[in-house]
C-alpha positions as CSV (number, residue, x, y, z in Angstrom):
1,M,27.5,-5.8,-4.8
2,P,26.1,-5.9,-8.3
3,L,22.8,-4.1,-9.0
4,S,21.1,-7.4,-10.1
5,G,22.0,-9.0,-6.8
6,L,20.5,-6.1,-4.8
7,L,17.3,-6.3,-6.9
8,L,17.0,-10.1,-6.4
9,L,17.3,-9.7,-2.6
10,L,14.2,-7.5,-2.6
11,L,12.0,-10.1,-4.2
12,P,10.3,-12.7,-2.0
13,A,11.7,-16.2,-2.1
14,G,8.6,-17.4,-3.9
15,A,9.0,-14.8,-6.7
16,Q,12.7,-15.6,-7.1
17,A,11.9,-19.3,-7.7
18,H,9.5,-18.6,-10.6
19,G,10.3,-17.6,-14.2
20,L,10.4,-14.0,-15.3
21,F,7.2,-14.5,-17.4
22,D,5.1,-16.0,-14.6
23,E,1.7,-14.4,-14.0
24,G,1.7,-11.8,-11.3
25,L,5.4,-10.8,-11.5
26,G,4.5,-7.6,-13.2
27,Q,2.1,-6.7,-10.5
28,L,4.7,-7.7,-7.9
29,L,7.2,-5.4,-9.4
30,G,4.7,-2.6,-9.7
31,E,3.9,-2.8,-6.0
32,R,7.5,-2.9,-5.0
33,L,8.7,-0.3,-7.4
34,P,9.7,2.2,-4.7
35,V,11.8,-0.4,-3.0
36,L,13.4,-1.3,-6.4
37,L,14.1,2.3,-7.1
38,G,15.8,2.7,-3.7
39,A,17.9,-0.3,-4.3
40,G,18.8,0.9,-7.7
41,L,19.9,4.4,-6.4
42,L,21.9,2.7,-3.7
43,A,23.7,0.4,-6.1
44,A,24.3,3.2,-8.6
45,A,25.9,5.3,-5.8
46,W,28.0,2.3,-4.7
47,I,29.2,1.4,-8.2
48,G,29.6,5.0,-9.2
49,Y,31.9,5.6,-6.3
50,E,34.1,2.7,-7.2
51,G,34.3,3.9,-10.8
52,G,35.1,7.4,-9.6
53,C,38.0,6.1,-7.4
54,R,39.7,4.9,-10.6
55,H,39.9,8.5,-11.8
56,R,40.4,10.2,-8.4
57,P,41.7,7.7,-5.8
58,A,40.4,8.1,-2.3
59,A,42.2,7.3,1.0
60,R,41.6,3.8,2.3
61,R,40.0,5.2,5.4
62,R,37.4,7.2,3.4
63,R,36.7,4.2,1.2
64,A,36.1,2.0,4.2
65,L,33.8,4.6,5.7
66,L,31.8,4.8,2.4
67,H,31.5,1.0,2.1
68,G,30.5,0.7,5.7
69,G,27.9,3.3,5.4
70,L,26.3,1.9,2.2
71,L,26.4,-1.6,3.6
72,L,24.6,-0.5,6.7
73,A,22.1,1.3,4.6
74,A,21.4,-1.8,2.5
75,L,21.0,-4.0,5.6
76,S,18.7,-1.6,7.3
77,L,16.5,-0.7,4.3
78,F,16.3,-4.1,2.5
79,G,17.0,-6.7,5.1
80,P,14.9,-8.4,7.8
81,L,14.8,-5.2,9.8
82,D,12.7,-3.5,7.1
83,E,10.2,-6.4,7.2
84,A,10.0,-6.3,11.0
85,A,9.5,-2.5,10.9
86,E,6.1,-3.0,9.3
87,S,4.6,-4.4,12.5
88,S,7.0,-3.2,15.2
89,A,7.6,0.4,16.2
90,A,10.9,-0.6,17.9
91,A,12.2,-2.1,14.7
92,H,11.0,0.9,12.8
93,M,12.9,3.2,15.2
94,A,16.0,1.1,15.0
95,Q,15.9,1.5,11.2
96,H,15.6,5.3,11.6
97,M,18.5,5.4,14.1
98,L,20.8,3.4,11.8
99,L,20.1,5.8,9.0
100,M,20.5,9.0,11.0
101,L,23.2,8.0,13.5
102,A,25.3,5.5,11.6
103,V,24.8,5.8,7.8
104,A,24.7,9.6,7.6
105,P,27.8,10.4,9.7
106,L,29.8,7.7,7.9
107,L,28.9,9.2,4.5
108,A,29.7,12.6,5.8
109,L,33.1,11.5,6.9
110,A,33.7,9.6,3.7
111,R,33.3,12.7,1.5
112,P,32.3,10.8,-1.7
113,L,31.4,13.9,-3.8
114,P,34.8,14.2,-5.5
115,Q,34.7,10.5,-6.6
116,W,31.2,10.9,-8.0
117,H,32.2,14.0,-9.8
118,A,35.3,12.3,-11.2
119,L,33.1,9.5,-12.6
120,C,31.7,12.0,-15.2
121,G,34.0,11.8,-18.2
122,P,34.4,14.6,-20.7
123,R,31.1,13.9,-22.3
124,L,29.1,13.6,-19.1
125,K,30.7,16.7,-17.4
126,S,28.4,18.9,-19.4
127,L,25.5,17.3,-17.5
128,W,27.3,18.0,-14.2
129,H,28.2,21.6,-15.1
130,G,24.9,22.3,-16.8
131,P,23.0,22.9,-13.5
132,L,25.9,25.0,-12.3
133,R,25.6,27.3,-15.3
134,L,21.8,27.4,-14.8
135,A,22.4,28.3,-11.2
136,R,23.5,31.8,-12.2
137,R,19.8,32.6,-12.4
138,P,18.3,33.8,-9.1
139,L,15.6,31.2,-8.7
140,A,17.8,28.3,-9.9
141,C,20.6,29.6,-7.7
142,A,18.4,29.4,-4.6
143,V,17.3,25.8,-5.5
144,L,20.7,24.4,-6.4
145,H,23.0,26.2,-4.0
146,G,20.6,26.2,-1.1
147,P,21.8,22.8,0.3
148,L,25.4,23.8,-0.1
149,R,24.9,27.0,1.8
150,L,22.8,25.3,4.4
151,A,25.6,22.8,5.0
152,R,27.7,25.7,6.3
153,R,25.2,26.5,9.0
154,P,25.0,23.8,11.7
155,L,22.1,25.3,13.6
156,A,20.0,25.7,10.4
157,C,20.7,22.0,9.5
158,A,19.8,21.0,13.0
159,V,16.5,22.8,12.8
160,L,15.7,21.3,9.4
161,H,16.6,17.8,10.6
162,G,14.7,18.1,13.8
163,A,11.6,19.3,12.1
164,L,11.6,16.3,9.8
165,I,12.1,14.0,12.7
166,W,9.1,15.3,14.6
167,I,6.9,15.5,11.5
168,W,7.6,11.9,10.4
169,H,7.1,10.5,13.9
170,A,3.7,12.1,14.3
171,P,1.0,9.3,14.3
172,G,-0.6,10.4,11.0
173,A,2.7,10.6,9.1
174,Y,3.8,7.4,10.7
175,R,0.7,5.5,9.5
176,L,1.0,7.1,6.0
177,A,4.6,5.8,5.6
178,L,3.5,2.3,6.6
179,D,0.5,2.2,4.3
180,N,2.2,3.6,1.2
181,L,5.6,2.5,-0.1
182,W,6.2,5.8,-1.9
183,W,5.7,7.8,1.2
184,H,7.9,5.2,3.1
185,F,10.6,5.8,0.4
186,F,10.2,9.6,0.8
187,E,10.4,9.3,4.6
188,H,13.7,7.5,4.5
189,A,15.0,10.0,1.9
190,C,14.1,12.9,4.2
191,F,15.9,11.2,7.1
192,L,19.0,10.3,5.2
193,F,19.4,13.6,3.3
194,S,18.7,15.9,6.3
195,A,20.9,13.8,8.6
196,W,23.7,13.8,6.0
197,L,23.5,17.6,5.8
198,F,23.4,17.8,9.6
199,W,26.4,15.6,10.2
200,W,28.4,17.3,7.3
201,S,27.8,20.7,8.9
202,V,28.8,19.5,12.3
203,L,31.8,17.3,11.5
204,H,33.3,19.7,8.9
205,A,32.5,22.9,10.6
206,G,35.1,25.7,10.1
207,P,36.8,27.5,13.0
208,R,34.1,30.1,13.2
209,Q,31.3,27.5,13.2
210,Q,32.6,25.3,16.0
211,G,30.3,26.9,18.6
212,Q,27.3,26.5,16.3
213,A,28.2,22.9,15.7
214,L,28.3,22.2,19.5
215,L,25.0,23.9,20.0
216,A,23.4,22.0,17.1
217,L,24.5,18.7,18.6
218,L,23.1,19.6,22.0
219,L,19.9,20.9,20.5
220,T,19.4,17.7,18.6
221,S,20.2,15.6,21.6
222,M,17.6,17.5,23.7
223,H,14.7,17.3,21.3
224,T,15.2,13.7,20.2
225,G,15.5,12.8,23.9
226,L,12.2,14.6,24.5
227,L,10.5,12.7,21.7
228,G,12.0,9.4,23.0
229,A,10.7,10.2,26.5
230,L,7.2,11.0,25.2
231,L,7.1,7.6,23.4
232,S,8.4,5.8,26.5
233,F,6.1,7.4,29.1
234,A,2.9,7.5,26.9
235,R,0.1,5.6,28.6
236,V,-1.6,4.7,25.3
237,P,-0.1,3.4,22.0
238,L,0.4,6.2,19.6
239,Y,1.2,3.8,16.7
240,R,-1.6,1.3,16.9
241,E,-0.6,-0.2,13.6
242,A,2.9,-1.1,14.8
243,G,2.9,-3.1,18.0
244,D,1.6,-2.7,21.5
245,L,2.5,-0.2,24.2
246,G,5.6,-2.1,25.3
247,D,6.9,-2.1,21.8
248,Q,6.3,1.7,21.5
249,Q,8.1,2.3,24.8
250,L,11.1,0.3,23.5
251,A,11.1,2.5,20.4
252,G,11.3,5.5,22.6
253,L,14.1,4.1,24.7
254,L,16.1,3.4,21.4
255,M,15.8,7.1,20.4
256,W,16.4,8.4,24.0
257,V,19.3,6.4,25.3
258,P,21.5,5.1,22.4
259,G,20.6,8.1,20.2
260,G,21.5,10.5,23.1
261,L,24.8,8.8,23.7
262,V,25.8,9.2,20.0
263,Y,25.0,12.9,20.1
264,L,26.7,13.3,23.4
265,C,29.9,11.7,22.2
266,A,29.9,13.8,19.1
267,A,29.3,17.0,21.2
268,L,32.3,16.1,23.5
269,W,34.5,15.5,20.4
270,C,33.3,18.8,18.9
271,G,33.8,20.7,22.1
272,Q,37.3,19.3,22.6
273,R,38.2,20.4,19.1
274,W,36.8,23.8,19.7
275,W,38.6,24.2,23.0
276,R,42.0,23.2,21.3
277,R,41.5,25.9,18.7
278,L,40.7,28.5,21.3
279,L,43.9,27.5,23.2
280,R,46.0,27.9,20.1
281,R,44.9,31.5,19.8
282,L,46.1,32.4,23.3
283,P,49.4,34.3,23.3
284,G,52.4,32.2,24.4
285,H,50.5,28.9,24.0
286,D,52.9,27.6,21.3
287,R,55.9,28.4,23.5
288,Q,54.4,26.5,26.4
289,A,53.6,23.5,24.2
């Protein structure tokens, strides 16, 4: 989808029908600048991936996963669901679940980093390798290589992801994200980036990290289920700005039941993969197979 098309979708129907120089459009763009920035980053990632595929082709399966993940991200962040999330805790929770349980694992399975790297031509590769050269310094090394090292530790990624989930679902942080578009943008960035790290560390865990990956999934399923139960069984609305008590209880059920099923299925898959690798190490297993 072209960048201009994404930007036009973000403007209300009334604003799209007027000319570019009508009074009030500048104020409208200023108020929606975080939304436009998010759409621009999403479109740049999408177009950049397609450009990178010309230099380093990707498998059809990975391209389909990437396109599916970015399409879900666009629909959840810039579609009717985002407008409903302003007044409904259930819609807001559905938006978060799509980002963390659908978009993030699809992007982790797609592995788009080689295509984005291939997009950098000879002139732009200096911009890509510049931070890597800078990373030889101790402080810069900790900042730049930190996420890469963290992605090798499933339990650490689970703790980081879980902390951000609980922080942003606290009533104060929830109201802050609803009242300010910049904080709303930052909230979604936290969810998407931490979930991407979490699913990357779990789905691409090495042989020695399989046990940690399984524990990370079970830990995440437990604490998100606890948060969902707290929202479901609360006797008073915790999010007064976003619906009534029934709406809040529905939001808790969305996190508790569908979210728990996703983590459970991933844990079963991860456990099965771990068990198969343990069986391969047993003496005589290859002969019996």
